[in-house]
C-alpha positions in Angstrom: 316.5 46.4 -40.5 314.1 46.1 -38.3 310.7 47.0 -36.8 310.6 48.4 -33.3 307.3 47.8 -31.4 305.7 48.7 -28.4 303.2 47.6 -26.8 301.1 49.1 -23.8 304.8 49.3 -22.1 305.0 51.2 -18.7 307.3 52.5 -16.4 306.8 53.4 -12.8 309.7 54.1 -10.5 308.2 54.5 -7.3 305.2 52.8 -5.9 302.5 55.5 -6.0 303.8 57.6 -8.4 303.2 58.5 -11.9 304.5 56.7 -14.7 307.8 57.8 -16.3 306.0 56.1 -19.7 302.9 55.4 -19.5 301.1 52.8 -21.8 302.6 53.2 -25.1 301.7 52.0 -28.0 304.0 52.3 -31.1 305.6 51.3 -33.7 308.8 52.0 -36.5 308.6 51.6 -40.2 311.4 49.6 -41.6 314.2 51.7 -42.0 312.8 55.1 -40.8 314.8 57.4 -38.5 312.2 58.2 -35.8 312.6 61.0 -32.9 311.1 61.1 -29.8 310.6 64.6 -28.8 309.2 66.2 -25.9 310.2 68.3 -22.6 312.8 67.3 -19.9 310.8 64.9 -17.9 308.9 63.5 -20.3 309.9 59.9 -21.0 311.5 60.3 -23.9 315.2 58.6 -22.6 313.1 56.0 -20.1 311.5 54.9 -23.0 314.6 54.5 -25.1 316.1 52.7 -21.9 313.3 50.1 -22.2 313.7 49.6 -25.8 317.3 49.1 -25.6 317.4 46.5 -22.7 318.7 48.8 -20.4 315.5 49.4 -18.2 313.1 46.8 -17.1 309.7 47.8 -17.4 307.0 47.1 -15.0 304.8 46.3 -17.7 304.1 46.4 -21.6 306.8 44.2 -24.2 309.0 45.1 -26.7 309.1 43.9 -30.2 312.4 44.0 -32.4 311.8 42.6 -36.2 308.3 40.3 -34.7 310.1 39.1 -32.0 309.5 39.5 -28.3 312.9 40.8 -26.8 311.3 42.5 -23.2 313.5 40.0 -21.2 316.3 39.5 -23.2 319.6 41.1 -22.3 320.6 44.6 -24.3 323.7 42.5 -26.2 320.5 40.0 -27.4 318.3 42.5 -29.4 320.7 43.4 -32.0 320.4 47.1 -31.3 323.2 49.7 -30.9 323.1 53.1 -29.1 324.9 56.0 -28.8 324.8 57.8 -26.2 324.7 61.9 -24.9 328.8 61.0 -23.5 330.0 59.4 -26.4 331.9 56.9 -23.4 335.1 56.6 -26.0 338.2 54.5 -23.9 340.7 56.9 -23.5 343.9 54.8 -23.6 342.6 53.5 -26.6 343.1 54.6 -30.1 340.4 55.6 -32.9 340.8 52.2 -34.5 340.7 50.2 -31.1 338.0 52.3 -30.0 335.8 51.6 -32.8 336.9 47.7 -32.8 336.1 47.1 -29.5 333.1 45.6 -29.7 333.9 43.5 -32.4 336.9 42.4 -30.3 334.9 41.3 -27.4 332.4 39.4 -29.1 335.9 37.5 -30.9 335.5 38.1 -33.8 338.8 37.5 -36.0 341.5 40.1 -36.6 340.9 40.9 -40.0 337.5 41.1 -40.4 337.8 43.3 -37.2 340.1 45.3 -39.7 338.0 44.9 -42.3 335.6 45.9 -40.5 336.8 49.2 -39.0 337.9 50.5 -42.1 334.6 50.0 -43.6 333.1 52.4 -40.9 335.9 54.8 -40.9 335.5 55.5 -44.5 331.9 55.6 -44.8 332.1 58.5 -41.7 334.9 60.0 -43.2 337.6 59.4 -39.8 340.2 56.8 -41.6 343.0 59.3 -41.3 341.5 59.8 -37.4 342.7 56.3 -37.0 345.9 56.6 -35.1 344.8 59.1 -32.7 343.3 59.0 -29.2 339.7 60.7 -28.1 341.9 63.7 -26.6 343.2 64.6 -29.6 339.9 64.8 -31.6 336.8 67.7 -31.9 333.5 67.2 -30.5 332.1 66.2 -34.0 335.1 64.0 -34.7 334.0 62.1 -31.7 330.9 61.6 -32.2 331.7 60.3 -35.7 334.0 57.7 -33.8 330.7 56.5 -31.1 329.2 56.3 -34.3 331.5 54.1 -36.4 331.8 52.1 -33.0 328.0 51.3 -33.0 328.0 50.4 -36.9 330.6 47.8 -37.2 328.3 45.5 -34.9 326.2 45.4 -38.1 322.9 46.2 -35.9 319.4 46.1 -36.9 318.5 49.0 -34.7 320.3 51.8 -34.1 319.4 54.0 -30.7 320.6 57.4 -30.3 320.0 59.2 -26.7 321.1 62.9 -27.7 324.1 62.7 -29.0 324.7 66.1 -30.2 323.5 67.9 -27.2 327.3 68.2 -26.0 328.3 70.3 -29.4 328.5 73.9 -29.9 325.7 75.4 -32.5 327.6 75.7 -35.1 329.1 72.2 -35.0 325.5 70.7 -34.0 324.3 72.0 -37.7 326.8 70.1 -40.0 326.4 67.3 -37.1 322.8 67.3 -38.1 323.6 66.9 -41.7 326.5 64.1 -41.6 323.7 62.0 -39.3 320.9 62.7 -41.7 322.9 61.3 -45.0 324.5 58.7 -43.3 320.9 57.3 -42.2 320.4 57.7 -46.2 323.4 55.2 -46.9 322.7 53.0 -44.3 318.7 52.9 -44.3 319.6 51.2 -40.5 316.3 51.8 -38.5 317.0 54.8 -36.0 315.4 56.4 -32.6 316.6 59.1 -32.0 316.0 61.1 -28.8 315.9 64.7 -28.4 314.6 68.1 -26.9 315.4 70.2 -29.3 312.4 70.6 -31.9 315.0 71.8 -35.0 316.9 68.7 -34.9 313.5 66.7 -34.6 311.3 68.7 -37.8 315.3 68.4 -39.2 316.1 65.1 -39.2 313.5 63.0 -38.3 311.0 61.1 -40.9 308.5 60.7 -37.9 308.1 62.4 -34.9 306.3 60.5 -30.9 305.8 63.8 -29.0 305.9 62.8 -25.3 304.3 65.2 -22.5 304.9 63.3 -18.9 305.6 59.8 -20.3 302.4 60.1 -22.3 302.4 60.1 -26.2 300.7 63.3 -27.1 300.9 62.9 -31.4 303.3 60.7 -33.7 303.1 61.6 -37.0 305.7 64.1 -40.0 307.4 67.1 -39.3 304.7 68.6 -41.2 301.7 66.5 -39.6 303.0 67.5 -35.5 303.5 71.7 -37.0 300.8 72.3 -38.9 298.3 69.8 -37.8 298.6 69.6 -34.1 296.6 67.1 -31.6 296.5 69.1 -28.6 297.0 73.0 -27.4 300.4 70.7 -25.6 302.1 69.8 -29.3 300.8 73.5 -30.7 302.5 75.3 -28.2 305.6 73.2 -27.4 306.3 72.8 -31.4 307.1 76.2 -32.6 309.4 79.4 -31.9 307.2 81.5 -31.2 304.7 78.9 -30.3 301.3 78.3 -31.9 299.0 81.8 -30.9 295.9 80.2 -29.0 293.2 82.1 -27.9 290.3 81.3 -25.9 286.4 81.6 -26.4 284.0 80.1 -23.8 284.5 76.9 -24.9 287.0 76.2 -27.6 290.4 77.9 -28.0 291.7 78.9 -31.5 295.2 78.6 -32.8 296.9 80.1 -35.3 300.9 80.0 -36.0 302.6 83.0 -35.7 303.2 83.0 -39.5 299.5 82.9 -40.5 298.7 86.3 -38.6 300.1 89.0 -41.4 298.7 92.4 -42.4 295.7 92.4 -44.0 296.6 93.6 -47.3 298.9 90.3 -47.7 295.5 87.9 -46.9 293.1 87.0 -50.1 290.6 84.8 -49.7 288.5 84.1 -46.3 290.0 85.1 -43.5 289.2 86.4 -40.0 290.2 90.0 -39.6 292.1 92.0 -36.1 293.4 94.8 -35.2 296.3 94.6 -33.4 298.4 97.6 -31.3 301.9 96.2 -32.2 304.0 96.3 -28.5 307.4 95.1 -29.0 308.8 94.3 -32.4 312.1 91.6 -32.4 314.8 92.5 -35.5 315.6 89.2 -36.4 317.4 90.2 -40.0 315.1 88.8 -42.6 312.1 89.0 -40.6 310.7 90.8 -37.5 309.0 89.0 -34.8 306.2 91.6 -33.7 304.2 91.2 -30.2 301.0 92.6 -30.6 297.6 93.2 -28.5 294.2 92.2 -30.4 292.3 96.2 -29.8 288.3 95.2 -30.0 286.0 92.8 -30.7 285.6 89.5 -27.9 289.2 89.0 -27.8 290.2 92.6 -26.9 293.5 92.3 -25.1 294.8 89.5 -25.6 298.7 89.1 -26.6 299.8 87.3 -29.7 302.6 87.2 -31.4 303.2 87.7 -36.1 306.1 86.9 -38.0 306.7 89.0 -40.6 309.1 88.9 -43.6 311.3 92.2 -43.0 310.6 93.3 -46.7 306.7 93.3 -46.2 306.7 94.4 -42.7 306.8 98.4 -43.9 305.9 100.7 -40.7 305.1 98.6 -38.4 306.8 100.0 -35.9 306.3 100.1 -32.2 303.0 101.4 -31.0 301.3 101.6 -34.0 297.7 99.8 -34.7 297.0 97.9 -37.8 295.0 95.6 -39.0 296.1 91.9 -39.5 294.1 89.4 -41.1 294.5 85.0 -40.3 293.9 82.8 -43.5 290.7 81.0 -42.2 292.5 77.4 -43.4 295.0 78.3 -41.0 292.8 78.3 -37.9 293.2 75.4 -35.8 290.5 74.5 -33.0 290.9 73.0 -29.9 288.4 71.7 -27.0 288.9 74.3 -23.6 288.1 71.3 -21.2 290.7 68.6 -22.7 293.1 70.7 -25.0 292.1 68.3 -27.7 291.5 69.2 -31.4 287.9 69.9 -32.7 285.6 70.8 -35.1 286.3 73.4 -37.2 283.8 76.5 -36.7 283.2 80.1 -37.6 285.8 82.5 -36.2 284.5 85.5 -35.5 287.1 88.3 -33.9 284.3 90.8 -33.5 
């Protein structure tokens, strides 16, 4: 296991253009599962590739295990990487694919066999060792790619959207397998994804990136419940956080925080909503409403309410809702950054 650190890491692909990654400072914790999360073009894959040694930084440094590795090739960094494309050799068996990096490094045959058996047993694919990649499912290929990385006994795993080629059902089971795998091996892992569900479900901490800039680093609970700015607030969550603007601030609250007034006890901000659209999702309903009256009249907001508690909240009806005072977050209107709490009145 090893700690990965970046110091003012920057990548500019073309002179005069904005950097794909800009002055990123971060430090992993030994053995943690750290997720790089952001939309397309946020710089998350570029950042991972610089850590791996596949992309040369414009400036800044990468350290692994306390040693500066910025100028070292990938093979000298003690890392193993799994890509979106598993890049298995089609003419080789699963056993040969897993053992290939060991063979390339001159590891004796008997030692290779032991390591391959160990990795295959750990990932539950020993029964597949004689097969070729074309005979495997997407999930099985993913496990072979992980096993091939694992046999190298790396200090750090780097995973670049390894589940993106799987269907929704298989992605869910693969997330579970990857999380269980990490708990067994406890190797420092950096995982890139644009999928917030993956990030929230798998990460010990999440690095939220936008346009090459780190917006926030925190646990899944921290980045969801205490977003550092309006980008994080609206990028995480489905539906995203509601934001309503006043003259000098923006008030934000999650859809699950704005509920029928009768369900709220304690200090709260009351608001009257006209329900414009109801989405029935089984155990819950998504209510799209428009605020009626007061300083935020006409603003659109979204509420998520358990179906059992939603009662007669039908389209076209007007109902009294409320947001617990503790659930409202405040942001500076000019910068989008979190600012000090203040009393919120809807009237």
